[in-house]
All heavy atoms as a GROMACS GRO file, in nm:
protein
  562
    1MET      N    1   0.119   4.211  21.777
    1MET     CA    2   0.234   4.217  21.691
    1MET      C    3   0.348   4.282  21.768
    1MET      O    4   0.330   4.382  21.836
    1MET     CB    5   0.207   4.298  21.566
    1MET     CG    6   0.104   4.241  21.475
    1MET     SD    7   0.093   4.341  21.326
    1MET     CE    8   0.166   4.227  21.212
    2GLU      N    9   0.464   4.229  21.751
    2GLU     CA   10   0.582   4.282  21.818
    2GLU      C   11   0.608   4.425  21.772
    2GLU      O   12   0.604   4.457  21.654
    2GLU     CB   13   0.702   4.194  21.786
    2GLU     CG   14   0.824   4.228  21.867
    2GLU     CD   15   0.938   4.132  21.845
    2GLU    OE1   16   0.911   4.015  21.815
    2GLU    OE2   17   1.051   4.175  21.858
    3GLY      N   18   0.631   4.514  21.869
    3GLY     CA   19   0.660   4.653  21.838
    3GLY      C   20   0.538   4.740  21.814
    3GLY      O   21   0.551   4.860  21.792
    4ALA      N   22   0.417   4.681  21.819
    4ALA     CA   23   0.296   4.759  21.795
    4ALA      C   24   0.278   4.863  21.904
    4ALA      O   25   0.309   4.839  22.020
    4ALA     CB   26   0.174   4.668  21.788
    5LYS      N   27   0.227   4.977  21.868
    5LYS     CA   28   0.204   5.085  21.962
    5LYS      C   29   0.057   5.099  21.998
    5LYS      O   30   0.020   5.179  22.081
    5LYS     CB   31   0.258   5.215  21.906
    5LYS     CG   32   0.408   5.211  21.882
    5LYS     CD   33   0.463   5.348  21.861
    5LYS     CE   34   0.609   5.348  21.824
    5LYS     NZ   35   0.699   5.286  21.913
    6GLN      N   36  -0.028   5.022  21.931
    6GLN     CA   37  -0.171   5.029  21.955
    6GLN      C   38  -0.228   4.890  21.940
    6GLN      O   39  -0.189   4.813  21.852
    6GLN     CB   40  -0.236   5.124  21.856
    6GLN     CG   41  -0.380   5.152  21.882
    6GLN     CD   42  -0.435   5.258  21.789
    6GLN    OE1   43  -0.374   5.292  21.687
    6GLN    NE2   44  -0.550   5.311  21.822
    7GLY      N   45  -0.322   4.854  22.029
    7GLY     CA   46  -0.386   4.723  22.022
    7GLY      C   47  -0.509   4.724  21.933
    7GLY      O   48  -0.556   4.829  21.888
    8ILE      N   49  -0.562   4.606  21.908
    8ILE     CA   50  -0.688   4.591  21.835
    8ILE      C   51  -0.779   4.499  21.916
    8ILE      O   52  -0.731   4.414  21.991
    8ILE     CB   53  -0.667   4.534  21.693
    8ILE    CG1   54  -0.599   4.397  21.700
    8ILE    CG2   55  -0.589   4.629  21.606
    8ILE    CD1   56  -0.598   4.323  21.570
    9VAL      N   57  -0.908   4.517  21.903
    9VAL     CA   58  -1.004   4.432  21.972
    9VAL      C   59  -1.016   4.302  21.893
    9VAL      O   60  -1.044   4.304  21.773
    9VAL     CB   61  -1.142   4.502  21.982
    9VAL    CG1   62  -1.245   4.408  22.042
    9VAL    CG2   63  -1.130   4.630  22.060
   10VAL      N   64  -0.994   4.190  21.960
   10VAL     CA   65  -1.005   4.061  21.893
   10VAL      C   66  -1.115   3.974  21.951
   10VAL      O   67  -1.151   3.873  21.893
   10VAL     CB   68  -0.871   3.983  21.896
   10VAL    CG1   69  -0.764   4.056  21.819
   10VAL    CG2   70  -0.826   3.957  22.038
   11ALA      N   71  -1.170   4.012  22.067
   11ALA     CA   72  -1.277   3.935  22.129
   11ALA      C   73  -1.372   4.032  22.198
   11ALA      O   74  -1.329   4.118  22.273
   11ALA     CB   75  -1.220   3.836  22.230
   12GLY      N   76  -1.500   4.018  22.172
   12GLY     CA   77  -1.597   4.110  22.230
   12GLY      C   78  -1.596   4.242  22.155
   12GLY      O   79  -1.583   4.245  22.033
   13GLY      N   80  -1.608   4.350  22.228
   13GLY     CA   81  -1.601   4.482  22.167
   13GLY      C   82  -1.734   4.541  22.125
   13GLY      O   83  -1.739   4.651  22.074
   14GLN      N   84  -1.842   4.469  22.145
   14GLN     CA   85  -1.974   4.518  22.105
   14GLN      C   86  -2.062   4.546  22.226
   14GLN      O   87  -2.183   4.529  22.221
   14GLN     CB   88  -2.042   4.414  22.014
   14GLN     CG   89  -1.964   4.381  21.890
   14GLN     CD   90  -1.945   4.502  21.800
   14GLN    OE1   91  -2.040   4.576  21.773
   14GLN    NE2   92  -1.825   4.525  21.755
   15GLY      N   93  -2.002   4.586  22.335
   15GLY     CA   94  -2.077   4.613  22.456
   15GLY      C   95  -2.106   4.485  22.533
   15GLY      O   96  -2.087   4.375  22.484
   16GLN      N   97  -2.150   4.502  22.655
   16GLN     CA   98  -2.181   4.387  22.741
   16GLN      C   99  -2.306   4.316  22.692
   16GLN      O  100  -2.403   4.380  22.654
   16GLN     CB  101  -2.200   4.433  22.885
   16GLN     CG  102  -2.222   4.319  22.981
   16GLN     CD  103  -2.224   4.365  23.126
   16GLN    OE1  104  -2.176   4.472  23.158
   16GLN    NE2  105  -2.281   4.285  23.212
   17GLY      N  106  -2.302   4.184  22.691
   17GLY     CA  107  -2.418   4.106  22.649
   17GLY      C  108  -2.383   3.961  22.632
   17GLY      O  109  -2.275   3.916  22.671
   18ASN      N  110  -2.474   3.886  22.569
   18ASN     CA  111  -2.452   3.743  22.551
   18ASN      C  112  -2.449   3.700  22.404
   18ASN      O  113  -2.459   3.583  22.373
   18ASN     CB  114  -2.556   3.661  22.628
   18ASN     CG  115  -2.697   3.684  22.577
   18ASN    OD1  116  -2.719   3.763  22.485
   18ASN    ND2  117  -2.793   3.617  22.637
   19GLY      N  118  -2.434   3.797  22.314
   19GLY     CA  119  -2.422   3.764  22.172
   19GLY      C  120  -2.284   3.710  22.140
   19GLY      O  121  -2.194   3.708  22.224
   20LEU      N  122  -2.264   3.663  22.017
   20LEU     CA  123  -2.137   3.605  21.975
   20LEU      C  124  -2.027   3.709  21.956
   20LEU      O  125  -1.911   3.674  21.939
   20LEU     CB  126  -2.155   3.522  21.849
   20LEU     CG  127  -2.244   3.399  21.865
   20LEU    CD1  128  -2.260   3.327  21.731
   20LEU    CD2  129  -2.191   3.305  21.971
   21THR      N  130  -2.062   3.837  21.961
   21THR     CA  131  -1.963   3.944  21.955
   21THR      C  132  -1.955   4.018  22.088
   21THR      O  133  -1.900   4.127  22.094
   21THR     CB  134  -1.996   4.044  21.842
   21THR    OG1  135  -2.125   4.101  21.868
   21THR    CG2  136  -1.993   3.978  21.706
   22GLN      N  137  -2.014   3.960  22.192
   22GLN     CA  138  -2.022   4.026  22.322
   22GLN      C  139  -1.971   3.935  22.434
   22GLN      O  140  -1.972   3.813  22.421
   22GLN     CB  141  -2.166   4.064  22.354
   22GLN     CG  142  -2.225   4.164  22.258
   22GLN     CD  143  -2.370   4.189  22.289
   22GLN    OE1  144  -2.451   4.097  22.292
   22GLN    NE2  145  -2.403   4.315  22.311
   23LEU      N  146  -1.930   3.999  22.543
   23LEU     CA  147  -1.891   3.929  22.664
   23LEU      C  148  -1.957   3.999  22.782
   23LEU      O  149  -1.996   4.115  22.772
   23LEU     CB  150  -1.738   3.933  22.682
   23LEU     CG  151  -1.656   3.863  22.574
   23LEU    CD1  152  -1.509   3.902  22.586
   23LEU    CD2  153  -1.674   3.713  22.583
   24SER      N  154  -1.965   3.928  22.894
   24SER     CA  155  -2.018   3.986  23.016
   24SER      C  156  -1.925   3.945  23.130
   24SER      O  157  -1.923   3.829  23.170
   24SER     CB  158  -2.160   3.937  23.042
   24SER     OG  159  -2.208   3.989  23.165
   25ASN      N  160  -1.846   4.039  23.177
   25ASN     CA  161  -1.746   4.013  23.281
   25ASN      C  162  -1.643   3.908  23.240
   25ASN      O  163  -1.628   3.805  23.305
   25ASN     CB  164  -1.814   3.973  23.413
   25ASN     CG  165  -1.899   4.083  23.469
   25ASN    OD1  166  -1.860   4.199  23.466
   25ASN    ND2  167  -2.016   4.049  23.518
   26PRO      N  168  -1.573   3.932  23.129
   26PRO     CA  169  -1.468   3.838  23.090
   26PRO      C  170  -1.361   3.832  23.198
   26PRO      O  171  -1.330   3.934  23.260
   26PRO     CB  172  -1.414   3.896  22.960
   26PRO     CG  173  -1.449   4.041  22.965
   26PRO     CD  174  -1.576   4.050  23.043
   27TYR      N  175  -1.306   3.714  23.222
   27TYR     CA  176  -1.212   3.699  23.332
   27TYR      C  177  -1.077   3.646  23.285
   27TYR      O  178  -0.977   3.712  23.298
   27TYR     CB  179  -1.272   3.608  23.439
   27TYR     CG  180  -1.195   3.610  23.567
   27TYR    CD1  181  -1.214   3.712  23.658
   27TYR    CD2  182  -1.104   3.511  23.597
   27TYR    CE1  183  -1.144   3.716  23.777
   27TYR    CE2  184  -1.033   3.513  23.714
   27TYR     CZ  185  -1.053   3.616  23.805
   27TYR     OH  186  -0.982   3.619  23.921
   28GLY      N  187  -1.075   3.527  23.231
   28GLY     CA  188  -0.949   3.468  23.188
   28GLY      C  189  -0.934   3.469  23.038
   28GLY      O  190  -1.032   3.455  22.965
   29VAL      N  191  -0.811   3.488  22.991
   29VAL     CA  192  -0.782   3.490  22.847
   29VAL      C  193  -0.660   3.403  22.821
   29VAL      O  194  -0.560   3.413  22.892
   29VAL     CB  195  -0.755   3.633  22.796
   29VAL    CG1  196  -0.717   3.631  22.649
   29VAL    CG2  197  -0.873   3.722  22.820
   30VAL      N  198  -0.670   3.318  22.718
   30VAL     CA  199  -0.558   3.235  22.675
   30VAL      C  200  -0.550   3.245  22.523
   30VAL      O  201  -0.651   3.246  22.455
   30VAL     CB  202  -0.578   3.087  22.715
   30VAL    CG1  203  -0.471   2.998  22.656
   30VAL    CG2  204  -0.582   3.073  22.866
   31VAL      N  205  -0.429   3.254  22.470
   31VAL     CA  206  -0.406   3.252  22.325
   31VAL      C  207  -0.318   3.134  22.294
   31VAL      O  208  -0.210   3.117  22.352
   31VAL     CB  209  -0.338   3.383  22.277
   31VAL    CG1  210  -0.317   3.380  22.127
   31VAL    CG2  211  -0.420   3.505  22.319
   32ASP      N  212  -0.363   3.046  22.202
   32ASP     CA  213  -0.284   2.928  22.168
   32ASP      C  214  -0.183   2.960  22.057
   32ASP      O  215  -0.174   3.073  22.009
   32ASP     CB  216  -0.372   2.808  22.135
   32ASP     CG  217  -0.450   2.822  22.004
   32ASP    OD1  218  -0.419   2.911  21.922
   32ASP    OD2  219  -0.542   2.742  21.983
   33GLN      N  220  -0.108   2.860  22.016
   33GLN     CA  221  -0.001   2.877  21.916
   33GLN      C  222  -0.054   2.919  21.779
   33GLN      O  223   0.020   2.975  21.699
   33GLN     CB  224   0.081   2.750  21.904
   33GLN     CG  225   0.161   2.718  22.028
   33GLN     CD  226   0.235   2.587  22.016
   33GLN    OE1  227   0.202   2.502  21.934
   33GLN    NE2  228   0.337   2.568  22.099
   34LEU      N  229  -0.181   2.890  21.752
   34LEU     CA  230  -0.240   2.929  21.623
   34LEU      C  231  -0.299   3.069  21.625
   34LEU      O  232  -0.352   3.117  21.526
   34LEU     CB  233  -0.348   2.827  21.584
   34LEU     CG  234  -0.301   2.683  21.565
   34LEU    CD1  235  -0.420   2.593  21.540
   34LEU    CD2  236  -0.200   2.674  21.453
   35GLY      N  237  -0.295   3.134  21.742
   35GLY     CA  238  -0.351   3.268  21.755
   35GLY      C  239  -0.498   3.267  21.792
   35GLY      O  240  -0.563   3.372  21.790
   36THR      N  241  -0.552   3.152  21.827
   36THR     CA  242  -0.692   3.143  21.871
   36THR      C  243  -0.701   3.196  22.013
   36THR      O  244  -0.623   3.160  22.100
   36THR     CB  245  -0.742   2.997  21.865
   36THR    OG1  246  -0.729   2.950  21.731
   36THR    CG2  247  -0.888   2.988  21.908
   37VAL      N  248  -0.800   3.283  22.036
   37VAL     CA  249  -0.822   3.345  22.167
   37VAL      C  250  -0.937   3.273  22.236
   37VAL      O  251  -1.044   3.256  22.178
   37VAL     CB  252  -0.855   3.495  22.152
   37VAL    CG1  253  -0.888   3.558  22.286
   37VAL    CG2  254  -0.741   3.569  22.083
   38TYR      N  255  -0.913   3.233  22.361
   38TYR     CA  256  -1.015   3.169  22.445
   38TYR      C  257  -1.042   3.263  22.563
   38TYR      O  258  -0.948   3.312  22.625
   38TYR     CB  259  -0.968   3.034  22.496
   38TYR     CG  260  -0.937   2.935  22.388
   38TYR    CD1  261  -0.811   2.931  22.329
   38TYR    CD2  262  -1.034   2.846  22.343
   38TYR    CE1  263  -0.782   2.841  22.228
   38TYR    CE2  264  -1.006   2.756  22.242
   38TYR     CZ  265  -0.879   2.754  22.185
   38TYR     OH  266  -0.851   2.664  22.085
   39VAL      N  267  -1.171   3.286  22.592
   39VAL     CA  268  -1.207   3.377  22.700
   39VAL      C  269  -1.311   3.310  22.790
   39VAL      O  270  -1.412   3.258  22.741
   39VAL     CB  271  -1.267   3.509  22.645
   39VAL    CG1  272  -1.307   3.602  22.758
   39VAL    CG2  273  -1.171   3.577  22.550
   40THR      N  274  -1.286   3.314  22.921
   40THR     CA  275  -1.391   3.273  23.014
   40THR      C  276  -1.484   3.392  23.031
   40THR      O  277  -1.443   3.500  23.071
   40THR     CB  278  -1.334   3.229  23.151
   40THR    OG1  279  -1.255   3.333  23.204
   40THR    CG2  280  -1.252   3.104  23.138
   41ASP      N  281  -1.608   3.372  22.995
   41ASP     CA  282  -1.711   3.476  22.999
   41ASP      C  283  -1.793   3.453  23.126
   41ASP      O  284  -1.897   3.390  23.124
   41ASP     CB  285  -1.795   3.465  22.873
   41ASP     CG  286  -1.896   3.577  22.858
   41ASP    OD1  287  -1.894   3.671  22.939
   41ASP    OD2  288  -1.977   3.569  22.764
   42MET      N  289  -1.739   3.504  23.237
   42MET     CA  290  -1.794   3.474  23.369
   42MET      C  291  -1.940   3.514  23.382
   42MET      O  292  -2.020   3.440  23.438
   42MET     CB  293  -1.709   3.543  23.476
   42MET     CG  294  -1.734   3.494  23.614
   42MET     SD  295  -1.606   3.539  23.734
   42MET     CE  296  -1.597   3.715  23.721
   43GLY      N  297  -1.978   3.629  23.331
   43GLY     CA  298  -2.116   3.676  23.345
   43GLY      C  299  -2.217   3.594  23.270
   43GLY      O  300  -2.335   3.590  23.305
   44ASN      N  301  -2.173   3.525  23.163
   44ASN     CA  302  -2.263   3.440  23.084
   44ASN      C  303  -2.241   3.292  23.112
   44ASN      O  304  -2.303   3.207  23.046
   44ASN     CB  305  -2.246   3.468  22.934
   44ASN     CG  306  -2.304   3.602  22.895
   44ASN    OD1  307  -2.416   3.636  22.933
   44ASN    ND2  308  -2.228   3.680  22.820
   45ASN      N  309  -2.152   3.260  23.206
   45ASN     CA  310  -2.125   3.120  23.242
   45ASN      C  311  -2.094   3.035  23.118
   45ASN      O  312  -2.156   2.931  23.094
   45ASN     CB  313  -2.243   3.060  23.320
   45ASN     CG  314  -2.262   3.130  23.451
   45ASN    OD1  315  -2.174   3.126  23.537
   45ASN    ND2  316  -2.374   3.197  23.468
   46ARG      N  317  -1.996   3.082  23.041
   46ARG     CA  318  -1.958   3.010  22.920
   46ARG      C  319  -1.811   3.036  22.889
   46ARG      O  320  -1.749   3.126  22.946
   46ARG     CB  321  -2.043   3.053  22.800
   46ARG     CG  322  -2.024   3.199  22.762
   46ARG     CD  323  -2.119   3.244  22.654
   46ARG     NE  324  -2.092   3.383  22.615
   46ARG     CZ  325  -2.158   3.447  22.522
   46ARG    NH1  326  -2.256   3.386  22.455
   46ARG    NH2  327  -2.127   3.573  22.493
   47ILE      N  328  -1.757   2.958  22.798
   47ILE     CA  329  -1.621   2.979  22.748
   47ILE      C  330  -1.631   3.000  22.598
   47ILE      O  331  -1.695   2.921  22.528
   47ILE     CB  332  -1.529   2.860  22.783
   47ILE    CG1  333  -1.523   2.845  22.935
   47ILE    CG2  334  -1.389   2.882  22.724
   47ILE    CD1  335  -1.446   2.726  22.984
   48MET      N  336  -1.569   3.108  22.551
   48MET     CA  337  -1.578   3.148  22.412
   48MET      C  338  -1.444   3.127  22.340
   48MET      O  339  -1.340   3.129  22.403
   48MET     CB  340  -1.614   3.297  22.402
   48MET     CG  341  -1.747   3.334  22.465
   48MET     SD  342  -1.886   3.277  22.366
   48MET     CE  343  -1.867   3.377  22.219
   49ARG      N  344  -1.451   3.112  22.207
   49ARG     CA  345  -1.332   3.096  22.124
   49ARG      C  346  -1.342   3.188  22.004
   49ARG      O  347  -1.445   3.196  21.938
   49ARG     CB  348  -1.321   2.951  22.078
   49ARG     CG  349  -1.210   2.930  21.975
   49ARG     CD  350  -1.198   2.786  21.928
   49ARG     NE  351  -1.326   2.740  21.875
   49ARG     CZ  352  -1.365   2.613  21.876
   49ARG    NH1  353  -1.287   2.520  21.925
   49ARG    NH2  354  -1.481   2.578  21.826
   50TRP      N  355  -1.232   3.259  21.976
   50TRP     CA  356  -1.218   3.343  21.856
   50TRP      C  357  -1.096   3.295  21.779
   50TRP      O  358  -0.982   3.325  21.818
   50TRP     CB  359  -1.197   3.490  21.894
   50TRP     CG  360  -1.322   3.567  21.919
   50TRP    CD1  361  -1.391   3.641  21.829
   50TRP    CD2  362  -1.391   3.581  22.042
   50TRP    NE1  363  -1.499   3.701  21.889
   50TRP    CE2  364  -1.502   3.665  22.020
   50TRP    CE3  365  -1.371   3.530  22.171
   50TRP    CZ2  366  -1.592   3.698  22.120
   50TRP    CZ3  367  -1.460   3.563  22.270
   50TRP    CH2  368  -1.568   3.645  22.244
   51PRO      N  369  -1.115   3.222  21.668
   51PRO     CA  370  -0.999   3.188  21.585
   51PRO      C  371  -0.936   3.314  21.529
   51PRO      O  372  -1.004   3.417  21.515
   51PRO     CB  373  -1.058   3.102  21.473
   51PRO     CG  374  -1.188   3.052  21.528
   51PRO     CD  375  -1.238   3.162  21.619
   52LYS      N  376  -0.810   3.309  21.498
   52LYS     CA  377  -0.740   3.424  21.442
   52LYS      C  378  -0.816   3.476  21.320
   52LYS      O  379  -0.851   3.401  21.230
   52LYS     CB  380  -0.597   3.383  21.403
   52LYS     CG  381  -0.511   3.498  21.362
   52LYS     CD  382  -0.368   3.452  21.338
   52LYS     CE  383  -0.278   3.568  21.305
   52LYS     NZ  384  -0.139   3.524  21.290
   53GLY      N  385  -0.845   3.606  21.319
   53GLY     CA  386  -0.915   3.669  21.207
   53GLY      C  387  -1.067   3.662  21.214
   53GLY      O  388  -1.135   3.720  21.130
   54ALA      N  389  -1.123   3.594  21.314
   54ALA     CA  390  -1.269   3.581  21.323
   54ALA      C  391  -1.333   3.714  21.359
   54ALA      O  392  -1.275   3.796  21.429
   54ALA     CB  393  -1.305   3.476  21.429
   55THR      N  394  -1.455   3.736  21.310
   55THR     CA  395  -1.528   3.857  21.343
   55THR      C  396  -1.630   3.834  21.454
   55THR      O  397  -1.688   3.930  21.505
   55THR     CB  398  -1.601   3.913  21.218
   55THR    OG1  399  -1.690   3.812  21.168
   55THR    CG2  400  -1.501   3.953  21.111
   56GLN      N  401  -1.654   3.709  21.487
   56GLN     CA  402  -1.738   3.676  21.601
   56GLN      C  403  -1.687   3.548  21.664
   56GLN      O  404  -1.619   3.469  21.600
   56GLN     CB  405  -1.885   3.662  21.563
   56GLN     CG  406  -1.918   3.541  21.479
   56GLN     CD  407  -2.066   3.535  21.446
   56GLN    OE1  408  -2.135   3.635  21.441
   56GLN    NE2  409  -2.115   3.416  21.422
   57GLY      N  410  -1.719   3.530  21.791
   57GLY     CA  411  -1.674   3.413  21.862
   57GLY      C  412  -1.770   3.298  21.848
   57GLY      O  413  -1.877   3.311  21.789
   58SER      N  414  -1.731   3.186  21.906
   58SER     CA  415  -1.821   3.071  21.915
   58SER      C  416  -1.816   3.020  22.058
   58SER      O  417  -1.714   3.028  22.124
   58SER     CB  418  -1.782   2.961  21.816
   58SER     OG  419  -1.651   2.915  21.841
   59VAL      N  420  -1.929   2.970  22.103
   59VAL     CA  421  -1.937   2.916  22.238
   59VAL      C  422  -1.882   2.774  22.234
   59VAL      O  423  -1.932   2.691  22.158
   59VAL     CB  424  -2.083   2.914  22.287
   59VAL    CG1  425  -2.093   2.854  22.427
   59VAL    CG2  426  -2.143   3.054  22.285
   60ILE      N  427  -1.777   2.747  22.312
   60ILE     CA  428  -1.724   2.610  22.313
   60ILE      C  429  -1.765   2.534  22.438
   60ILE      O  430  -1.767   2.411  22.436
   60ILE     CB  431  -1.571   2.606  22.293
   60ILE    CG1  432  -1.497   2.681  22.403
   60ILE    CG2  433  -1.534   2.660  22.157
   60ILE    CD1  434  -1.348   2.658  22.400
   61VAL      N  435  -1.798   2.605  22.545
   61VAL     CA  436  -1.856   2.542  22.664
   61VAL      C  437  -1.969   2.633  22.710
   61VAL      O  438  -1.946   2.748  22.745
   61VAL     CB  439  -1.752   2.525  22.777
   61VAL    CG1  440  -1.818   2.463  22.900
   61VAL    CG2  441  -1.634   2.443  22.732
   62ASP      N  442  -2.090   2.581  22.705
   62ASP     CA  443  -2.207   2.657  22.746
   62ASP      C  444  -2.245   2.615  22.886
   62ASP      O  445  -2.262   2.497  22.913
   62ASP     CB  446  -2.323   2.630  22.650
   62ASP     CG  447  -2.446   2.713  22.682
   62ASP    OD1  448  -2.446   2.787  22.782
   62ASP    OD2  449  -2.544   2.704  22.606
   63GLY      N  450  -2.260   2.711  22.974
   63GLY     CA  451  -2.290   2.682  23.113
   63GLY      C  452  -2.432   2.636  23.140
   63GLY      O  453  -2.462   2.595  23.250
   64ASN      N  454  -2.521   2.639  23.040
   64ASN     CA  455  -2.660   2.598  23.062
   64ASN      C  456  -2.715   2.663  23.188
   64ASN      O  457  -2.771   2.596  23.275
   64ASN     CB  458  -2.672   2.446  23.071
   64ASN     CG  459  -2.633   2.378  22.942
   64ASN    OD1  460  -2.681   2.415  22.836
   64ASN    ND2  461  -2.545   2.281  22.950
   65ASN      N  462  -2.695   2.792  23.199
   65ASN     CA  463  -2.732   2.869  23.317
   65ASN      C  464  -2.637   2.834  23.433
   65ASN      O  465  -2.577   2.728  23.436
   65ASN     CB  466  -2.877   2.849  23.358
   65ASN     CG  467  -2.972   2.894  23.250
   65ASN    OD1  468  -2.956   3.002  23.193
   65ASN    ND2  469  -3.072   2.812  23.220
   66LYS      N  470  -2.625   2.924  23.524
   66LYS     CA  471  -2.536   2.906  23.639
   66LYS      C  472  -2.586   2.792  23.727
   66LYS      O  473  -2.704   2.782  23.754
   66LYS     CB  474  -2.531   3.036  23.719
   66LYS     CG  475  -2.442   3.033  23.838
   66LYS     CD  476  -2.446   3.167  23.909
   66LYS     CE  477  -2.372   3.162  24.038
   66LYS     NZ  478  -2.380   3.289  24.111
   67GLY      N  479  -2.494   2.705  23.768
   67GLY     CA  480  -2.534   2.597  23.857
   67GLY      C  481  -2.420   2.506  23.894
   67GLY      O  482  -2.304   2.529  23.858
   68GLU      N  483  -2.452   2.401  23.966
   68GLU     CA  484  -2.353   2.307  24.019
   68GLU      C  485  -2.360   2.170  23.952
   68GLU      O  486  -2.287   2.079  23.990
   68GLU     CB  487  -2.372   2.292  24.170
   68GLU     CG  488  -2.366   2.423  24.248
   68GLU     CD  489  -2.230   2.489  24.244
   68GLU    OE1  490  -2.128   2.418  24.236
   68GLU    OE2  491  -2.225   2.614  24.247
   69GLN      N  492  -2.448   2.153  23.854
   69GLN     CA  493  -2.461   2.024  23.786
   69GLN      C  494  -2.343   2.001  23.692
   69GLN      O  495  -2.272   2.094  23.657
   69GLN     CB  496  -2.593   2.018  23.709
   69GLN     CG  497  -2.716   2.038  23.794
   69GLN     CD  498  -2.732   1.932  23.900
   69GLN    OE1  499  -2.715   1.813  23.874
   69GLN    NE2  500  -2.763   1.974  24.022
   70LEU      N  501  -2.323   1.877  23.647
   70LEU     CA  502  -2.211   1.845  23.559
   70LEU      C  503  -2.220   1.918  23.425
   70LEU      O  504  -2.119   1.939  23.359
   70LEU     CB  505  -2.204   1.694  23.536
   70LEU     CG  506  -2.164   1.611  23.658
   70LEU    CD1  507  -2.169   1.462  23.624
   70LEU    CD2  508  -2.027   1.650  23.709
   71SER      N  509  -2.339   1.957  23.384
   71SER     CA  510  -2.357   2.027  23.256
   71SER      C  511  -2.360   2.179  23.274
   71SER      O  512  -2.395   2.250  23.181
   71SER     CB  513  -2.486   1.980  23.191
   71SER     OG  514  -2.597   2.015  23.272
   72GLN      N  515  -2.323   2.229  23.391
   72GLN     CA  516  -2.332   2.372  23.417
   72GLN      C  517  -2.198   2.428  23.464
   72GLN      O  518  -2.113   2.355  23.515
   72GLN     CB  519  -2.436   2.400  23.525
   72GLN     CG  520  -2.577   2.363  23.483
   72GLN     CD  521  -2.676   2.384  23.596
   72GLN    OE1  522  -2.656   2.338  23.706
   72GLN    NE2  523  -2.782   2.456  23.565
   73LEU      N  524  -2.181   2.558  23.446
   73LEU     CA  525  -2.067   2.631  23.499
   73LEU      C  526  -2.117   2.729  23.604
   73LEU      O  527  -2.232   2.771  23.599
   73LEU     CB  528  -1.994   2.708  23.388
   73LEU     CG  529  -1.932   2.625  23.277
   73LEU    CD1  530  -1.878   2.717  23.167
   73LEU    CD2  531  -1.821   2.538  23.330
   74ASN      N  532  -2.030   2.766  23.695
   74ASN     CA  533  -2.066   2.863  23.797
   74ASN      C  534  -1.958   2.970  23.802
   74ASN      O  535  -1.858   2.955  23.870
   74ASN     CB  536  -2.081   2.794  23.932
   74ASN     CG  537  -2.135   2.886  24.038
   74ASN    OD1  538  -2.148   3.006  24.018
   74ASN    ND2  539  -2.167   2.830  24.154
   75ARG      N  540  -1.978   3.075  23.721
   75ARG     CA  541  -1.884   3.187  23.712
   75ARG      C  542  -1.741   3.138  23.679
   75ARG      O  543  -1.651   3.152  23.759
   75ARG     CB  544  -1.889   3.271  23.838
   75ARG     CG  545  -2.028   3.330  23.862
   75ARG     CD  546  -2.040   3.415  23.985
   75ARG     NE  547  -1.944   3.521  23.995
   75ARG     CZ  548  -1.952   3.642  23.937
   75ARG    NH1  549  -2.056   3.668  23.860
   75ARG    NH2  550  -1.861   3.732  23.956
   76PRO      N  551  -1.721   3.081  23.561
   76PRO     CA  552  -1.589   3.028  23.525
   76PRO      C  553  -1.482   3.136  23.524
   76PRO      O  554  -1.506   3.248  23.481
   76PRO     CB  555  -1.610   2.971  23.385
   76PRO     CG  556  -1.724   3.051  23.329
   76PRO     CD  557  -1.812   3.080  23.446
   77ALA      N  558  -1.368   3.102  23.577
   77ALA     CA  559  -1.256   3.196  23.581
   77ALA      C  560  -1.138   3.131  23.515
   77ALA      O  561  -1.041   3.185  23.484
   77ALA     CB  562  -1.225   3.235  23.724
   0.00000   0.00000   0.00000
């Protein structure tokens, strides 16, 4: 919010891990026009999405374990 003096946690915040409220080495963050937050979760080889107001994220790209195959991610940034 414009003029805010304190931030709020909108993605993760529940310690390191692979749950829907957790991240492991988050790297890139993008916020779209609707306020949806997208995070590359490098440690879990996945990309997460938090719609505005969500209390947990959803996996939108699952790395199916780290690898080089077309269905896998390798430390997405």
